Biotite code that builds the C-alpha atoms (Angstrom):
import biotite.structure as struc

atoms = struc.array([
    struc.Atom([-0.676, 20.665, -19.803], chain_id="A", res_id=1, res_name="MET", atom_name="CA", element="C"),
    struc.Atom([-2.416, 19.010, -16.875], chain_id="A", res_id=2, res_name="LYS", atom_name="CA", element="C"),
    struc.Atom([0.059, 20.269, -14.276], chain_id="A", res_id=3, res_name="HIS", atom_name="CA", element="C"),
    struc.Atom([0.081, 24.011, -15.078], chain_id="A", res_id=4, res_name="GLU", atom_name="CA", element="C"),
    struc.Atom([-1.031, 25.088, -11.589], chain_id="A", res_id=5, res_name="LYS", atom_name="CA", element="C"),
    struc.Atom([1.530, 22.849, -9.915], chain_id="A", res_id=6, res_name="THR", atom_name="CA", element="C"),
    struc.Atom([4.289, 24.105, -12.197], chain_id="A", res_id=7, res_name="LEU", atom_name="CA", element="C"),
    struc.Atom([3.441, 27.740, -11.415], chain_id="A", res_id=8, res_name="ARG", atom_name="CA", element="C"),
    struc.Atom([3.496, 27.008, -7.694], chain_id="A", res_id=9, res_name="LYS", atom_name="CA", element="C"),
    struc.Atom([6.847, 25.238, -7.949], chain_id="A", res_id=10, res_name="LEU", atom_name="CA", element="C"),
    struc.Atom([8.354, 28.125, -9.899], chain_id="A", res_id=11, res_name="LYS", atom_name="CA", element="C"),
    struc.Atom([7.058, 30.541, -7.272], chain_id="A", res_id=12, res_name="THR", atom_name="CA", element="C"),
    struc.Atom([8.563, 28.342, -4.547], chain_id="A", res_id=13, res_name="ALA", atom_name="CA", element="C"),
    struc.Atom([11.874, 28.399, -6.391], chain_id="A", res_id=14, res_name="ARG", atom_name="CA", element="C"),
    struc.Atom([11.747, 32.196, -6.306], chain_id="A", res_id=15, res_name="GLY", atom_name="CA", element="C"),
    struc.Atom([10.970, 32.120, -2.594], chain_id="A", res_id=16, res_name="GLN", atom_name="CA", element="C"),
    struc.Atom([13.931, 29.812, -1.970], chain_id="A", res_id=17, res_name="ILE", atom_name="CA", element="C"),
    struc.Atom([16.194, 32.172, -3.912], chain_id="A", res_id=18, res_name="ASP", atom_name="CA", element="C"),
    struc.Atom([14.864, 35.035, -1.790], chain_id="A", res_id=19, res_name="ALA", atom_name="CA", element="C"),
    struc.Atom([15.572, 33.110, 1.430], chain_id="A", res_id=20, res_name="ALA", atom_name="CA", element="C"),
    struc.Atom([19.117, 32.390, 0.252], chain_id="A", res_id=21, res_name="ILE", atom_name="CA", element="C"),
    struc.Atom([19.695, 36.094, -0.457], chain_id="A", res_id=22, res_name="LYS", atom_name="CA", element="C"),
    struc.Atom([18.263, 36.961, 2.942], chain_id="A", res_id=23, res_name="MET", atom_name="CA", element="C"),
    struc.Atom([20.755, 34.625, 4.600], chain_id="A", res_id=24, res_name="ILE", atom_name="CA", element="C"),
    struc.Atom([23.624, 35.975, 2.498], chain_id="A", res_id=25, res_name="GLU", atom_name="CA", element="C"),
    struc.Atom([22.605, 39.508, 3.499], chain_id="A", res_id=26, res_name="ASN", atom_name="CA", element="C"),
    struc.Atom([22.422, 38.443, 7.156], chain_id="A", res_id=27, res_name="GLU", atom_name="CA", element="C"),
    struc.Atom([18.784, 39.439, 7.511], chain_id="A", res_id=28, res_name="ARG", atom_name="CA", element="C"),
    struc.Atom([16.873, 38.908, 10.742], chain_id="A", res_id=29, res_name="TYR", atom_name="CA", element="C"),
    struc.Atom([16.362, 35.207, 11.520], chain_id="A", res_id=30, res_name="CYS", atom_name="CA", element="C"),
    struc.Atom([12.611, 35.496, 12.039], chain_id="A", res_id=31, res_name="ILE", atom_name="CA", element="C"),
    struc.Atom([12.189, 37.159, 8.640], chain_id="A", res_id=32, res_name="ASP", atom_name="CA", element="C"),
    struc.Atom([14.126, 34.308, 7.030], chain_id="A", res_id=33, res_name="ILE", atom_name="CA", element="C"),
    struc.Atom([12.064, 31.786, 8.959], chain_id="A", res_id=34, res_name="SER", atom_name="CA", element="C"),
    struc.Atom([8.828, 33.349, 7.687], chain_id="A", res_id=35, res_name="LYS", atom_name="CA", element="C"),
    struc.Atom([10.138, 33.172, 4.122], chain_id="A", res_id=36, res_name="GLN", atom_name="CA", element="C"),
    struc.Atom([11.003, 29.495, 4.545], chain_id="A", res_id=37, res_name="ILE", atom_name="CA", element="C"),
    struc.Atom([7.602, 28.739, 6.112], chain_id="A", res_id=38, res_name="LEU", atom_name="CA", element="C"),
    struc.Atom([5.854, 30.442, 3.186], chain_id="A", res_id=39, res_name="ALA", atom_name="CA", element="C"),
    struc.Atom([7.869, 28.265, 0.816], chain_id="A", res_id=40, res_name="THR", atom_name="CA", element="C"),
    struc.Atom([6.999, 25.102, 2.725], chain_id="A", res_id=41, res_name="ILE", atom_name="CA", element="C"),
    struc.Atom([3.320, 26.030, 2.619], chain_id="A", res_id=42, res_name="SER", atom_name="CA", element="C"),
    struc.Atom([3.482, 26.613, -1.128], chain_id="A", res_id=43, res_name="LEU", atom_name="CA", element="C"),
    struc.Atom([5.273, 23.300, -1.688], chain_id="A", res_id=44, res_name="LEU", atom_name="CA", element="C"),
    struc.Atom([2.661, 21.455, 0.360], chain_id="A", res_id=45, res_name="LYS", atom_name="CA", element="C"),
    struc.Atom([-0.039, 23.136, -1.705], chain_id="A", res_id=46, res_name="ASN", atom_name="CA", element="C"),
    struc.Atom([1.709, 22.141, -4.957], chain_id="A", res_id=47, res_name="ALA", atom_name="CA", element="C"),
    struc.Atom([2.012, 18.571, -3.701], chain_id="A", res_id=48, res_name="HIS", atom_name="CA", element="C"),
    struc.Atom([-1.673, 18.458, -2.844], chain_id="A", res_id=49, res_name="SER", atom_name="CA", element="C"),
    struc.Atom([-2.562, 19.794, -6.283], chain_id="A", res_id=50, res_name="GLU", atom_name="CA", element="C"),
    struc.Atom([-0.359, 17.171, -7.918], chain_id="A", res_id=51, res_name="LEU", atom_name="CA", element="C"),
    struc.Atom([-1.956, 14.310, -5.983], chain_id="A", res_id=52, res_name="LEU", atom_name="CA", element="C"),
    struc.Atom([-5.415, 15.625, -6.790], chain_id="A", res_id=53, res_name="LYS", atom_name="CA", element="C"),
    struc.Atom([-4.587, 15.619, -10.501], chain_id="A", res_id=54, res_name="LYS", atom_name="CA", element="C"),
    struc.Atom([-3.149, 12.122, -10.161], chain_id="A", res_id=55, res_name="HIS", atom_name="CA", element="C"),
    struc.Atom([-6.434, 10.906, -8.672], chain_id="A", res_id=56, res_name="LEU", atom_name="CA", element="C"),
    struc.Atom([-8.498, 12.698, -11.327], chain_id="A", res_id=57, res_name="GLU", atom_name="CA", element="C"),
    struc.Atom([-6.458, 11.337, -14.225], chain_id="A", res_id=58, res_name="THR", atom_name="CA", element="C"),
    struc.Atom([-4.132, 8.393, -13.645], chain_id="A", res_id=59, res_name="CYS", atom_name="CA", element="C"),
    struc.Atom([-6.101, 6.631, -10.911], chain_id="A", res_id=60, res_name="VAL", atom_name="CA", element="C"),
    struc.Atom([-9.447, 7.312, -12.569], chain_id="A", res_id=61, res_name="LYS", atom_name="CA", element="C"),
    struc.Atom([-8.109, 5.977, -15.885], chain_id="A", res_id=62, res_name="ASP", atom_name="CA", element="C"),
    struc.Atom([-6.828, 2.851, -14.158], chain_id="A", res_id=63, res_name="ALA", atom_name="CA", element="C"),
    struc.Atom([-10.160, 2.154, -12.500], chain_id="A", res_id=64, res_name="THR", atom_name="CA", element="C"),
    struc.Atom([-12.102, 2.592, -15.727], chain_id="A", res_id=65, res_name="THR", atom_name="CA", element="C"),
    struc.Atom([-9.689, 0.315, -17.596], chain_id="A", res_id=66, res_name="SER", atom_name="CA", element="C"),
    struc.Atom([-10.741, -2.626, -15.386], chain_id="A", res_id=67, res_name="LYS", atom_name="CA", element="C"),
    struc.Atom([-7.103, -3.804, -15.440], chain_id="A", res_id=68, res_name="ASP", atom_name="CA", element="C"),
    struc.Atom([-6.705, -5.158, -11.909], chain_id="A", res_id=69, res_name="GLN", atom_name="CA", element="C"),
    struc.Atom([-2.886, -5.041, -12.059], chain_id="A", res_id=70, res_name="ASN", atom_name="CA", element="C"),
    struc.Atom([-2.923, -1.388, -13.047], chain_id="A", res_id=71, res_name="GLU", atom_name="CA", element="C"),
    struc.Atom([-5.483, -0.572, -10.354], chain_id="A", res_id=72, res_name="ILE", atom_name="CA", element="C"),
    struc.Atom([-3.379, -2.370, -7.723], chain_id="A", res_id=73, res_name="ASN", atom_name="CA", element="C"),
    struc.Atom([-0.259, -0.538, -8.886], chain_id="A", res_id=74, res_name="GLN", atom_name="CA", element="C"),
    struc.Atom([-1.940, 2.872, -8.559], chain_id="A", res_id=75, res_name="LYS", atom_name="CA", element="C"),
    struc.Atom([-3.243, 1.995, -5.093], chain_id="A", res_id=76, res_name="LEU", atom_name="CA", element="C"),
    struc.Atom([0.183, 0.779, -3.966], chain_id="A", res_id=77, res_name="GLU", atom_name="CA", element="C"),
    struc.Atom([1.765, 3.993, -5.232], chain_id="A", res_id=78, res_name="GLU", atom_name="CA", element="C"),
    struc.Atom([-0.718, 6.044, -3.214], chain_id="A", res_id=79, res_name="LEU", atom_name="CA", element="C"),
    struc.Atom([-0.109, 3.900, -0.138], chain_id="A", res_id=80, res_name="GLU", atom_name="CA", element="C"),
    struc.Atom([3.622, 4.605, -0.443], chain_id="A", res_id=81, res_name="GLU", atom_name="CA", element="C"),
    struc.Atom([2.948, 8.340, -0.567], chain_id="A", res_id=82, res_name="ILE", atom_name="CA", element="C"),
    struc.Atom([0.636, 8.181, 2.460], chain_id="A", res_id=83, res_name="PHE", atom_name="CA", element="C"),
    struc.Atom([3.187, 6.099, 4.386], chain_id="A", res_id=84, res_name="ASP", atom_name="CA", element="C"),
    struc.Atom([5.855, 8.694, 3.605], chain_id="A", res_id=85, res_name="TYR", atom_name="CA", element="C"),
    struc.Atom([3.561, 11.532, 4.664], chain_id="A", res_id=86, res_name="LEU", atom_name="CA", element="C"),
    struc.Atom([2.959, 9.869, 8.017], chain_id="A", res_id=87, res_name="LYS", atom_name="CA", element="C"),
    struc.Atom([6.705, 9.997, 8.671], chain_id="A", res_id=88, res_name="LYS", atom_name="CA", element="C"),
    struc.Atom([7.011, 13.720, 7.992], chain_id="A", res_id=89, res_name="THR", atom_name="CA", element="C"),
])
């Protein structure tokens, strides 16, 4: 599976989210909850970066070697959409 690392990171993030929820339910200290959420955000950003890297190494690379200009343009447009979204966040 080409996304094993990303999947592991997402599952870890899910566990961190569950932990943050329990912390809130148990009325833990706000700063402790905040740190848990920040750790989750960092992990999600890392998973996203890993996913995009794999996309470049596989899907985009395959498109460029296929010489199919429509497919190449589609992959570039998809990446542009992601970068545009990232600029907004």
